[in-house]
C-alpha positions, 0 to 999 in steps of 0.5 A: 406634210399633207394638207387637209381640205376644209370640210366643205370641199372634202364633202364635195369630193366624197363619193359612195362606193360598192357593187354596181346595182345592175338590177336597178340599171336594168329597171332605169333602161326599161323606164323612161326611154320606153315610155317616151318611145311609146308616146312618140309612137302614139302621137302624144309625145308631150305627155310622154315627156311628162311621164318620162320626168315622172320615171326619172325622179322615180329612178333617183328614189330607187335605192337598195332595199326591199320591195315593200319599202320601195312601195313608200320610197317610190309611190308617196313622192310620186303622189306628191309630184302628181299633186304638184303637177296639178297645181302648178299646171292649173296656177300657171294657166290661170293666174299671173306672174306675181300670184304664181310667185306667191303661190309657188313660194307658199308651196315651198314653205309647206314642202320645206316644213314636211321634209323635216319629217324624215327621208320619204317626206323629203322625197315627197317635198322635192317632187312636189316643188320640182313638178310644181315648177315644171307644170307651171313652166312647161307650156304643153297643150294638156290640162292639169288633170292629164298631166297629173295622171300621167306623171303618176303613171310614169312613176308607177311604171318604174315602181311596177318594174321594181316590184316584178322584175327578179333581183339577186337572191330572189330565187332563194326562197319566196321571191317577194322577200329578197331584200328583207331576207338580205337586210336581216342577214346583215343584222347577224353579220353585224352582230358577229363583227361587233363580237369580234371587235370587242375589246378593241378600238374598232368596237364603236364604228362596229357598234354603229354598223350594227345600228344601220344594219338594224334601222335598215332591216327594220325599214325593209320589214316595216313597208306598207301592207294590206293586213295589220300582220304579216300574212304568209309563213315566209314573212312571219319567219323573217319577222321572227328572225329579226326579233331574235337578233334584238337580244343578240344585238343587246348582248354583243353591245354589253360585251363591247361596253365592257372593253374586253375581248370575247372568245372567237367562237362567240361570233360563229353563232351569229354568222351561222345564223346570217348564213341560214337567213341569207340561204333560207336554211336550217341553222345547225348546231350552233357553238355556245359561248362561255357563260362566265359573265352576265353579257356572255350568259345572255349572248348564249341565251339569245343564241338559243332563243334564236335557234328556236325561232329559226327552227319554228318560225313562230310569231305573228310577225307584226312586232318589229319594235318600232313606234308608229308615226302619229299625227302629233309626232308628224306636226311636231317635226313640221312646226318644230324648230327644224321644220320652221327653219327648213321650210323657210329657207326653202320657200325663200330660195324657191320663191326667189328663183320663181320670181327671177325666172318669171322676170327673165321670161317676161322680159323675153331673155330666154328668146325662143326658149319658153321653159322657165322652170329649169331655174326653180327646179334647179333651186330645189335640189340645191336648197334641200338641206338633207341632200348635202352641205350647201356649198357641196350641193352648189359646187356639184350642181354647177360642175355636173350641169356644165359637164351634162350640158357639154356632153349633150351638146355633142350628142345633139350634133350627131344623134338622129332625131328622135330615135337617137334622143330616145335611145340616149334617154334610155342610156341616161335612165340606166346610169342613174342608179350608179350616178346617185353615188355622187351629186355631181354624177347624178346632176350630169346624168339627169341634165343629159336626160332632161335636155334630150326629153325637151328636145324630143318635145320640140325645144331647140338645143338649150345647153347654153341656157341650162348652164346660165340658169344653173349658175344663176340658181347656184348664186340664188341659193348661196345668198338666200342660204346665208342670210340671217333667219328669224330665231336660232339657227342650226334648227335641224341639228337642235331638233334632232338632238332633242329627239335623241335626248328625249329617246335616250332618257326614256330608255334610261328610265324604262331600265332603271325602273326594272329595279323597282318592285311595283307598288299598288298604284304602279301596275302600269310599270314593267313587272319583274317576275321571279324565275330560276336561271342557270348560274355560272359555272361552279356556282349554286343555283340562285333565283334572280329577277328577270323581266317579263316578255312585255318588259323586254319587248318594251325595252327593245322598242325604246333601245332601237328608237335611241339608237335610231334617234342618235344615228339620225342626229349624227347624220345631221351634225356631219352634214352641218359641220361640212357647211361653210364656217358662218353656218357650221358654227351654229352646230359647234360642240353637238357632236360631243353631246352625241358622243356622251348620248351614246355612251349613255345608251350603250351603258344603259344596254349594259345596265339591262343585261346586268339586271336580267342577270342578277336583278341589280346594277354593277358598281362600275355601271352606276359609276359610269352612268353618273359621270356621263350624266354629269358630263351631259349636264355640264356640256348642256349648261355650257352650250345651251343645248338639250340634255338628259335629266337623271330619272328619280329612280334609284341607281342600285337594286 
């Protein structure tokens, strides 16, 4: 009989797997260490410490992906960190302990609310808080302006390494788009895997993997650019190849929904397309699947369109079927239930840690150690809900800090100064990309790196003090994190559920309205045009309704948004479920709602494919939609959650 670990403990022991990102390891070795070496040789050690800290934090954000998306993923948090460094330094020099605590608490409220927008915003909020604490608590001779500029320069150095140094696969085709090419190829491989799993118990997991691959490719291609559309032929070709994968993904999802196995050769075409993308070559002949069912005919048509897109690389490369983030949407995330709860929790924890650190600092508890920033900076990484469940973060942070401090204490006894410590900083920077797979390992490496930095800056060995401050930060976060909050708890999960239900409803409404013929006042709705389509073998030629290209593009955008919102809701629910029971109970039953929403979106996709083929819904699709919407209504009434209402359109054409 095996003993199952509680979710909060199992999450703390779980680590990510995968190959070692050697290119990121090289970038890490060339970031903080060389910056610190140059600063020491130039006699500006204090500025070198600030720049090296920025490079370290940028290295934590240096995740796998395209060069284009790394500009946003590293650059936006770096800008926020520079602002935090300026604000913290200026406030620490000119105001007292109480006003400083109030100011940093307000900064925590803002950073927490902004973090609810998304991963990049969360990274920006983290660096804003960490840099403001370091700026206020690290006594250096420079003012806030030079510190902010140097901080930004340290992060930009690692970003420059990310943009310039080659990565695996960069020599295939255009040097700039290696990350994008790999992401698009993974989409075609995921389509093939879903086709192979159709009719088996692995189909749902493969569909989830396909969603993740599409999200990753969409992010890789959607990075910042100077022009509105892709400016090079290589990039336009990649965009066209990504767009060609969307109808394939739609057909594969419809086939998996039918719960029937498909012929083995159906997945051969997408796999050849994946090889063509990855190696930047032509597709060659693609095996055509049988056309015995609407979804198989849709798969065959999608393969033909993909072959044409691969051969010609047509399109401007601007339509990635993703809605732009609007100011209204950002404000809704910041001031919504999730943003308010997120911001309040971060503000209370960060403000409490600043107050305690200030009290200990002015009571001379630190002795000769004047750096009081470690306590609030540690609290930032502990209180961020998107970094993992609360107890898991606390356990990993405590264990990682103790391990890192003990390791550094041993190195400090034998390494020469400062050259040995600079080498230790370089080695630690190289280990960060590997250590990010587990929060405890990342904490241990960061602890060694920061202790080496502050010792190079002139502070004596402080391992014991760092352990004590970390354990105190863990206690503060555990206490404040479990305090009763105003309003209903679980705001992050509820906001994700609301977004997922809204996206599912928009997608379902759009697809069902394709069964309507537009009236005089309905010109804004998708218009169906009559076109002759090949019939199944053995049948005569028939005339069927198929949507226009604009209607398809709109449908694919809504489908992508629905699946992305569902994936984000799944992630938020999984994190909430791994909290202690006092917090986990606020999200109980949410996974059932997401499962029903996923069933609705999958069924809607099958409906869309069938509508393209015949212009009307199949009875099985009508029955499944009716059952799922009824089940969602019952869950909504029983738990007070959000649901999807049945659009006021007919279910049969």
